[in-house]
C-alpha positions, 0 to 999 in steps of 0.5 A: 500499499502507498501511504502519505503521512501528513504533519507540518508541525514546526516542532518535534513533539509527541505527535511527530514522534508517533508519525515517525514510529507509525511510518517505520512500522508501515515501512517494516510491513512492506508499505511505501510511505511518504511524509509531508512536512514543514520545510526547515523544521525540527521534524524535517531534520529528524526525518532526514536523519532517519532517511525517510521519504519526505515532501517538504514545503514552507509556502502554503500555495507553492506547497499546495501545487507541489503536493498536488503534482506529487499525489497525481504522479505517485497515486497513494492509496490513502492520506493519514493526516496528524495535525488539525491545521493540515486537515482541510488541505489534505482533504481537498487534495484527497478530493482532487485526487480521489484519495481517502483521508484518515484524520488523527484527532488528538485534541478535545475540541471542536473542528472548524466549520470548513473542516467539518464540511469537508470531513462530511463530504469526503471519504474521511475517517477519524481516529480519536485518540481517546473516548473523551475525544470521540465524545467531543467529536460526536456531541459537539461536531455532530459527526456520526459515530462511524466516521 
């Protein structure tokens, strides 16, 4: 399977380390993985040290075009996005390339209305990190439980 992991955090924290661990596990199982990350970030530096396949960008517009072209050419089976600020752009690019998107939700807060609309109108699944996060997503965002 071809998997795109998406995390454009500036720092190197828990979510970024989980993204790296998951990527290593997927590669070990024989999957092909690219990680989309922020250019010149601590996370990008760590990924380079680990010899990961990366697509790095800084400017959102240039990044959008760069990733759009990459997705059209590489044709991944799934996009797995790890950061809330990346949800909307990853879903839009998934829609443009007919790629399902998995959202990893770590925060116990509502998602913004644009992201909610995109999640409800595209092949999107949500992984909630805890029961409390899941309950917020269902109660506050009105997502159906099967999302």
